[in-house]
N, C-alpha and C positions, 0 to 999 in steps of 0.2 A: 657429745652426749651430755644430757642433763641427768642428774641423780637425785631425786627427792627421797630422803630417808637415808641415814648413813649408819644403820646398824651393820650387822655381819654380812648379810647378803649385799647390801648396797655398796659396801667397801670392797668386799670381793670382786663385785662386778667391775667397780672402778679400777681395781688393780689390775685385772685381766685386760681391761680396755686401755689403760695407759701402756702396758706392756706391749700391746698390739699396735701402738702408734696413734690411737684416738686422743682427742683432747676431751676433758671431761669437767663438768661444773657440778660440785657437790653442794647439797643443801640438806638441812634438817630443821626441825621445829624450834631449836634453841638459838638459831642465828649463826651467820658465817664465822664469827669470831671463835666459836667453839670447834670449828673445823679447821682452823689455820694450821696446827700441827700435823693433822692428818693429810692435808693438802700437801704441805711441805715434804713429807715422807714420800708421797706419791711421785713427786718430782714437778718439773716445770710444764708438764701438760695438764696438770690438775689445778683448779682453783676452787675456791669456796665463795658461795653467794647465797642470797635468799631463794627460798623455793620459787617465787615467781621469776627470779633472773636465771634459775637453772631451767626452768620450764621454757622460757623464752630462747636460751641459748642453744638447746639441744635440737638436732634433727630428729634424734630418737631420744625419748625421756623415760627413764626407768624409774617406776614407782615402787618403793620399798618401806612401806609404812603400815602401821596396823590398820586393819579394815575399818575400825572405829574412827579413823583419821581422815577417811575418804571425803567427808563433807568439808574438810579444811584445805582441799587441793586447789591450786590456782586454775580453775576450769578455763577462765578465758585465754589464759597464757598457752593452754595445752589444746586449744582449738586447731584442728587440722594436723595435729602431731601424731606420729607414730608413738605409742604408749606401751612399754612393757610393764605388765602387771606380775610382780613376783610375790603377791601377797597370799597369804593363807589365813582363812577365817578361824578363829579360836574363841569361843563363847567365854571362857574363862579370862581372857584379856580383852575381848572386844565387846562383851556383854551380849545378851542374846538378840539376835536380829531375825524377826520371825520369817522373812523371806528366805533366809538362808537356812534356818532350822527347819523349815517345811519343804526345802528343795525346790521352792517356786523360781528361784533365781540361783545362778552360780555367783561366787564372789566378784567374778570379772564382769558378769552382767550387772551387778550392783554398781561396780566401779563406772561402768558405762553410763548410768543413769546420772552420776555426778559429772561425767565428762562426755557430754552426748555428742560433742563435735570432734572428738578425738578417735583415733584408730587403735582400739585396744588388742594387745596380743598377750596371752598367758605364757610366761616362760620362767624359768629359774626357780619355780616354787616347789619342785619336787626333789631337789638334791640338797644335801648338807653343805652348808658353805665351805668347809674345809675340804670336802671332796670336789667341789667346783673348782677350787684353786689348784687342788693336786692333780687332777685328771685331765687338764687342758693338754691337748696334743696338736701339732701342726697337721695340716691335712696330708694324707699319705702315709703318716706314721702309723705303725701297729698299735693297736690298743686305743684307737680314737673312740670316745664315747659319743652317745647320742642323747639329745634332750628332746622331750616333746614340747611343742607349741601348739596353741589353739587360738583362733582369731576368725573374724568374719570378714576382713579385708585381705584380699589376695595381695594387693600392693604392700600392706603393712606386714604381712607374714613374710614375704620376700625380702623386705628390708631387715626384719629381725633376724631371718635365716642368715643373711649375709653377714650381720654383725656377729652372731653366735660362731659362724664359721671362722670369723677373723680372730676370735679369742681361743679357738681350739676345739670346738665342738661341731658336730653334724646335728641335724634335726629330724624329728618324726612330725609330720603334721598329724595333729591329734583332733583335727576337725574345727567347727565353730565354737564360739563361746559357750553356746549351750551344752557343750560336751566337755568344757574345761573341768568339770567335776571328775573326770577320769584321772586327773593328775593331782587331785587335792589331798589334803591331809588323810592318812590312813588307807590311801588306795594302794594296789599292788606296785604301781610305778613311782610311788612316793618314798624315796630313801633306799628301798630295798635292793634295787638293781646295781647300786653303787657300793654295796657292802655296808657293814655295821658301823655306827659312829665310833665305836672303839678303835676302828682301824682308820686313822685320820688320812692315810694316803688313798684309800678307797679302792675299788676295782673296777676296770672298764666295763661299760654296758653297751652293747651293740644294738643295731637297729632291731634285729629279730626279737631280743629280750625286751626292747621297750614296746614294740607292738603287741607283743603277748601280754605284756602286764597292762597296758591300756585296755585291751579286749576283755580281760580278766575282771575289771572293776565292775562292781555292783553298787547299787544305792540301797 
């Protein structure tokens, strides 16, 4: 696994991945030396590198950066890769992007413009990072939660579903990237099914709840 962006979501995915036996390469915009302590805490399956190196190393690469940072991603290194887009658009942080403000594109479709040769799958953007860590359950254990994924490549979605299964979640297929707005900030499936932020342990969210929340989304 390559991880580009080492904020709360990126580090949480990294922790779950390491615990599931995956090797991960972390990166951020400030350089690998700033991630040395984090990689050490995660253990011998984790290492720190540049974004280009993380992109090259991963069979699957997680993108966990602000939307405004999309132009800086190593597109050539990500060609042919399955890319997990965890990002949410926020004009107060990213500045106003007309195509997103006007719903001409989803943020994942915008990412695909910058990574035209990658296979992009939207995932992990609808759940609070503390809930993501707390709600992981092995397959077959009661209270296993579901996460929505959206993407245009059947192959990439299958790979992402397999990875998500390995770290303790099942998935609901939310359709193509054009429908990934259904799991964006402020929609019914964003945060709410897993309980309030004040409850850091979260509450399990099953398949029916996720499907109902996705269907209830409006633009």
